[in-house]
N, C-alpha and C positions, 0 to 999 in steps of 0.2 A: 464506882459511880453507877447509880441505878439508871436504867433507861426505861422511861415510862411511855411505852409504845401504844397503850390503849387506855380507855377511860377507867377500866377496872383497876389497873395498876396506879393510875393517878389518884383515884378515890382512896385506895388503901394507903398510899403515901401521905396524902393530906389528912386522912383520918388518924394516922399515927402521930402526925404533928399536933393535931388537936388533943389527942390523948395525953401527950407530953406537955401540953400548954406552950408549944413553941410557935413563934411568929414566922411568917414566910413572905419573902419578897419575890415577885414574879418579874422576869425580864423577857418581854416579847421580842423575838427576832425572826427573820426569814432565812437565817443561816448566812453562809459566807462571812463568818465572824472575823472581826478585826479589832484593833485596840479600842475603838469606840465602844463596841459591844462589851469587851472585857472590862472597861471602866464602869459600865452599868452594873455588871455582875459583882465587881469588887465593892461598889457602893451598896449594892443590895446585901452583900455579906456583912457590911457594917451596920446597916439599918435593922436587919432581922436576924433571927437565929439561923434560918435556912434560906438560901437563895436558889430559886428554881428558874433556870433559863428554859426558854421554849423555842423550838425551831419548827416553823411551819411556813411554807411558801403559800400565802393566802391568795387564791385565784380571784376573789371578788373585788380586790382593789386594783386589778389590772383590766384595762379596756382592750378591746380588739386592736391588734396592731402594736400594743406595747410589748415590753420585753419579758413576759412571763416565761416563755420557753427558753430564752437566752440567759435568764437571771442566773448568776453564778451559784453552783451547787457544790459544796465542799464538805459534805457531812463528816467524812473520816477525819479531815484536818480540824473541823470544828470540835469533834469529840476529843481529840488530842489536846486542844487548847483548854477545854473545860476540865479535863483530868489534871492538867498542869496547875489549874487554880484550886484543885481539891474540891470541886463542886460536888455536892452530895448526890444530885440527880439531874437529869435533863428530860424535859417533856417533849416527846416526838410523836404527836398525834397523827392519825390518818385523816384524810378528808371526810370519811364517814363519821369519825369521832366529832369533828367540828361541825359538819353539815350533814346530819343524819337524813335530812329531807332534800338533799341536793344543794349545790352551791348557789344560794339565793340571798339577796339583800333582805335582811329582816329589820334593820334599824337605820334611821337616817341621821346624818350629822347635824342637821339644822342650820341656823343662820351663820354660825361660826365657820361652817364648812363651805360657804358660798363664795366669798371673795378669794383673790389670789389663787391658791392651788385649785380651789373649787371652780374657778373660771376656765382653767386649762385642763383639769382632770376631774370633771364633774362627778364621776363614778367613785373617785378615790376614797374620800372620807366616809362615804356610806359603807364601803367595803371594810374600812378600818374599824369603824365603830361596831359593825356586825360581828367581825371576828373577835374583837376585844370583849364585847358583851358576852359572847359564848365562852371565851377563855376565863373571864372573871367568874362567870356562873359555875363553871366546872371546878376551878381550882381554889376559889374563895381566898385570894391572897390578902395579907394585911397591907402590903405595899406593892406598888408597881413602879419600876424604874424605866424612865424613858429619856432619850437624848434631847437636848435643847436644839440640836441642829435642825430637827424637824419641828420647829417651834409651833407652827399652826396645828400640826398633828397633836402635839402635847396639850395645847389649849382645848382642842376639840375633845380629846380623851378626858381631860379634867371635867369638862362640861357634862359629858355622857356619864361619867362615874358619879358626879354629884346628883344626877337624876335617879340613877338605878342602883348605885353601890356606894352610898355615902360613907360606909364604914371603911372603904379602901382609900389609902393615902397615895395619890399619884405624885411621884417625885421626879422633877426634872434634873438631869445631870448635865453639867457643862459640856459643850462640844469639844471633842478631842481632835486636834489638828496635827498634820505632819510638820516636819521641820520648816517647810515653806509656807505654812499657814493654811493649806488646803484641808477643809473639813473631811474627816475620814468617812468613807461611804463604800458599801459593797460594790457599787457601780463604778468606782474609780478604776477597777481592773479593765474597764473598757478603753481607757485612755492610752493612746500611744505616746511616745516621748515628746513629740511636738505638741500634742494636745495638752499634755501635762503642764508644759511651760505656759500655755495660755490659761489653763485652769487655775493656776496659783495666783493669777491676777484678780480673780473674783474676790477673794478675801481682802486684798489690798484696796480695791475700789469700794467695796462695801464699808470698809473701815473709814475711808475718807467721807463717804456719805453719812455714816453714823456720827462722825465728829463735826459735821456741818461744813467741811472744807470744800465740798462740791454739791451742786444741786442734783436732783433726780435726772434732769435732762443731760447734764454733764456726765453723770454716772453711766447713762445709756450710751453716750458717745464714746466714753473711754472703754466700755466693755466691747463694743463693736470694733474699735480701733485695736484692741488687744488681740482680736482674732475670734471672738465668740461669733457663732453663726446666726444665732437668734436669741432674743430676750423675751421670755414670757412676762416677767415683771421684774422691776428693780425699783423699790419704793419704800417710803417710810409710813408705818402704820402703828396704830395703838394695839398693843399686845393683848388687850382684853377683848376687843370686839373687831379688830382689823379694819376699822374705819381710819380715815385720814386725820381725825380729830385727836389732838394731843399725842402725837406719835412717840412711841417708846422703842421701836425696833426698825432697823433697815433690813428688808428682806428681798431676796432675789432668787429667780429660777432662770437658768440660762442653758443654752444648747451648744454642743460641739458635734458636728455632723459629718465630718469628712474623714475620720480615721477608721477605727475598728468597727464602728457602728454609731448610731445616734446616741449620744450620751447627754443626759439632762442632769445638771448639778443644781442643788439648792443650798442656800446658806443664809444666815442672818447674823446681825450684830446689834447689840444694845446701843441705843443712842446715848451719847455722853455729853451733848451740848446743853 
């Protein structure tokens, strides 16, 4: 497996693909790979001739006081997992490769990034679209594989790509869950056993909300009763513009704060009523 550790190696790799008329699917990650990431890579290998995973912990999507320094870093294990999948190459850029003029926001997420996540992490989507714009610019993929767990991020990315990179197909891949229904996330490693038992209630309560069995108010009550410490949001919204009109998804962001550290979990469920 090739390790593309700078822009010159990336340029040569992508140039070789162009010369051979091969398509490429890009999989953006921040490392700490789990089965959810691997599902994106496997789908990318189906969609394109070559799948290129990318590992870069992007500083511009973290605000002061968030878990940039604590975010799990498992590069050696990540490489092993990619080699087991027979991935042709992995892109491991430096911060200078991505931000040659310093880690600054250069693109804004716009209206789609303002509700929900944008209310509680107003910096987040601007950092996401800034780094993705740069990634797409450098690697020129045919496809980009992204998980549906981060549903608002997926929609924000589609909107940005439609503006600047209409030739790229952004593909959402269904959420991968563990045996108890918890959406896989790199931050799940923060959970202690007691918090894990609380965390698995999120999926169950969201499912009830999505099926119309409970109201938003009741969902909030059940989340707090289950042991979650704080709720940023738990609501039904339209997946195209994230307004309350004609809702298509139940979405939630909740906190567990008493264990190994402050852990924020997000999830969503398609409305089936």
